[in-house]
Kinemage of the C-alpha trace (Angstrom):
@kinemage 1
@onewidth
@group {chain A} dominant
@subgroup {mainchain}
@vectorlist {calphas} color= white
{ca met a 1} P 103.045 138.632 -9.744
{ca pro a 2} L 102.325 141.579 -7.267
{ca pro a 3} L 98.741 142.877 -7.046
{ca ala a 4} L 97.975 145.967 -9.077
{ca ala a 5} L 98.393 149.181 -7.080
{ca lys a 6} L 94.942 150.861 -6.410
{ca thr a 7} L 94.604 154.424 -7.469
{ca pro a 8} L 92.810 156.313 -4.703
{ca ser a 9} L 89.496 157.661 -5.747
{ca pro a 10} L 88.922 161.399 -5.171
{ca trp a 11} L 85.445 160.500 -4.034
{ca pro a 12} L 84.260 158.591 -1.024
{ca thr a 13} L 82.603 155.407 -2.233
{ca asp a 14} L 79.067 156.419 -1.089
{ca gln a 15} L 79.396 159.803 -3.024
{ca his a 16} L 80.804 158.042 -6.129
{ca glu a 17} L 77.765 155.707 -6.006
{ca ala a 18} L 75.428 158.624 -5.568
{ca ile a 19} L 76.922 160.392 -8.663
{ca arg a 20} L 76.675 157.102 -10.625
{ca arg a 21} L 73.086 156.776 -9.710
{ca arg a 22} L 72.190 160.421 -10.478
{ca ala a 23} L 74.075 160.127 -13.893
{ca glu a 24} L 71.949 157.066 -14.636
{ca glu a 25} L 68.699 158.981 -13.738
{ca ile a 26} L 69.818 161.877 -15.925
{ca tyr a 27} L 70.381 159.366 -18.814
{ca ile a 28} L 66.949 157.890 -18.430
{ca arg a 29} L 65.254 161.249 -17.822
{ca asn a 30} L 66.778 162.639 -21.066
{ca gly a 31} L 65.611 159.715 -23.253
{ca arg a 32} L 68.486 157.336 -23.103
{ca ile a 33} L 70.628 159.262 -25.620
{ca pro a 34} L 73.859 157.357 -26.191
{ca gly a 35} L 77.186 159.015 -26.160
{ca arg a 36} L 76.452 161.559 -23.504
{ca asp a 37} L 78.132 159.680 -20.609
{ca val a 38} L 80.587 162.428 -19.838
{ca glu a 39} L 77.939 165.242 -19.921
{ca asn a 40} L 75.579 163.093 -17.676
{ca trp a 41} L 78.299 162.446 -15.220
{ca ala a 42} L 79.439 166.136 -15.016
{ca gln a 43} L 75.817 167.098 -14.391
{ca ala a 44} L 75.250 164.513 -11.752
{ca glu a 45} L 78.556 165.440 -10.079
{ca gln a 46} L 77.682 169.144 -9.911
{ca glu a 47} L 74.221 168.329 -8.538
{ca ile a 48} L 75.601 165.976 -5.908
{ca leu a 49} L 78.307 168.333 -4.812
{ca arg a 50} L 75.738 171.212 -4.594
{ca glu a 51} L 73.458 169.095 -2.511
{ca ser a 52} L 76.142 167.813 -0.215
{ca ser a 53} L 77.666 171.351 0.312
{ca ser a 54} L 74.380 173.078 1.190
{ca pro a 55} L 73.227 172.936 4.673
{ca ala a 56} L 70.520 170.278 5.445
{ca thr a 57} L 67.007 172.056 5.555
{ca arg a 58} L 64.790 169.615 7.035
{ca arg a 59} L 61.170 170.615 7.003
{ca thr a 60} L 58.915 169.676 9.885
{ca ala a 61} L 55.098 169.543 9.571
{ca ile a 62} L 51.939 168.233 11.285
{ca val a 63} L 48.798 167.162 9.475
{ca val a 64} L 45.326 167.808 10.863
{ca arg a 65} L 41.855 167.283 9.447
{ca val a 66} L 39.045 169.825 9.905
{ca asn a 67} L 35.707 169.615 8.057
{ca gly a 68} L 36.921 167.207 5.533
{ca ile a 69} L 40.076 169.135 4.666
{ca lys a 70} L 43.558 168.000 5.654
{ca tyr a 71} L 45.740 170.967 6.679
{ca val a 72} L 49.585 170.627 6.487
{ca gly a 73} L 51.237 173.038 8.976
{ca glu a 74} L 55.049 173.519 8.946
{ca tyr a 75} L 56.600 174.577 12.189
{ca asp a 76} L 60.163 175.646 13.168
{ca leu a 77} L 61.682 172.800 15.217
{ca ala a 78} L 63.761 175.291 17.161
{ca ser a 79} L 60.775 177.253 18.425
{ca ser a 80} L 58.320 174.315 18.832
{ca gly a 81} L 58.666 174.254 22.534
{ca gly a 82} L 59.894 170.605 22.469
{ca tyr a 83} L 56.970 169.213 20.387
{ca val a 84} L 57.697 165.765 19.411
{ca pro a 85} L 55.814 164.054 16.478
{ca gly a 86} L 53.671 161.542 17.909
{ca glu a 87} L 52.286 163.501 20.765
{ca phe a 88} L 48.958 163.220 19.001
{ca gly a 89} L 47.677 159.854 18.098
{ca pro a 90} L 45.666 159.204 15.002
{ca ala a 91} L 42.338 159.287 16.762
{ca asp a 92} L 43.031 162.074 19.279
{ca ala a 93} L 40.791 165.141 19.501
{ca val a 94} L 42.747 168.350 19.119
{ca his a 95} L 41.953 172.032 19.431
{ca val a 96} L 42.891 173.958 16.208
{ca arg a 97} L 42.655 177.643 15.687
{ca phe a 98} L 43.147 179.332 12.270
{ca his a 99} L 44.349 182.934 11.633
{ca gly a 100} L 45.191 183.674 8.004
{ca asp a 101} L 47.829 181.177 7.026
{ca arg a 102} L 48.621 180.388 10.675
{ca met a 103} L 47.324 177.302 12.401
{ca ser a 104} L 47.594 176.966 16.175
{ca ile a 105} L 47.233 173.545 17.621
{ca gln a 106} L 46.871 172.922 21.262
{ca arg a 107} L 49.119 170.213 22.597
{ca pro a 108} L 48.149 167.624 25.245
{ca asp a 109} L 50.164 169.499 27.797
{ca gly a 110} L 48.264 172.683 26.985
{ca arg a 111} L 50.964 174.504 25.146
{ca ile a 112} L 50.341 175.727 21.573
{ca leu a 113} L 52.232 174.539 18.532
{ca glu a 114} L 52.233 177.427 16.029
{ca thr a 115} L 52.360 176.391 12.392
{ca thr a 116} L 52.205 177.915 8.972
{ca val a 117} L 49.639 176.274 6.534
{ca val a 118} L 51.497 175.122 3.500
{ca gln a 119} L 48.891 172.863 1.940
{ca lys a 120} L 45.253 172.176 2.031
{ca ile a 121} L 44.109 168.770 0.783
{ca ala a 122} L 40.319 168.274 0.127
{ca glu a 123} L 39.014 164.899 1.394
{ca ser a 124} L 38.062 163.943 -2.110
{ca gln a 125} L 41.738 164.062 -3.039
{ca val a 126} L 42.861 161.751 -0.176
{ca asn a 127} L 41.898 158.281 1.094
{ca lys a 128} L 38.391 158.558 2.722
{ca glu a 129} L 39.011 158.256 6.397
{ca ser a 130} L 36.318 159.097 8.728
{ca ala a 131} L 37.096 161.205 11.709
{ca pro a 132} L 34.386 162.782 13.936
{ca glu a 133} L 34.670 166.486 14.128
{ca lys a 134} L 33.073 168.980 16.411
{ca leu a 135} L 33.246 172.748 15.715
{ca ser a 136} L 32.569 175.453 18.155
{ca lys a 137} L 32.740 179.328 18.079
{ca asn a 138} L 35.649 180.741 20.022
{ca lys a 139} L 34.497 183.230 22.505
{ca thr a 140} L 37.458 185.548 22.073
{ca gly a 141} L 37.520 187.007 18.589
{ca gly a 142} L 35.343 184.403 16.697
{ca asn a 143} L 38.205 182.346 15.359
{ca arg a 144} L 37.217 178.779 14.448
{ca thr a 145} L 38.228 176.150 16.985
{ca ser a 146} L 37.820 172.562 16.096
{ca glu a 147} L 38.099 169.346 18.123
{ca lys a 148} L 39.090 166.656 15.718
{ca lys a 149} L 40.992 163.526 15.423
{ca ala a 150} L 44.693 164.056 14.558
{ca gly a 151} L 45.710 162.159 11.489
């Protein structure tokens, strides 16, 4: 008896699996309502197709701690001057300057990494890690400059 002919799937295996998993997530998220398999699958298919067709938008950020507050600063990879995550170690002192929602961080090579502060996290909200901080007044314009340990 000859083996049954396989019908080619219109979806690559990994995409089919992604849709299956998403449909299951939708099923669970909606309270495990029986009889909605087709609707859950259609919704999952739309979501996965939309996600796979939109260009990847990778966000890049650095986190620094100043005066007990962790600042998350996003930066544009294309204009970061070749900054590579890991240039700062968790215990390195860095110079940080704030201006509105902008945070400028002096890199080990002296160049400045310009970021936009997207989140501030009070030390009480995160795991208590001690890092010595030393604040000084900037001579040009009075902006706050901080030497702190990167983290």
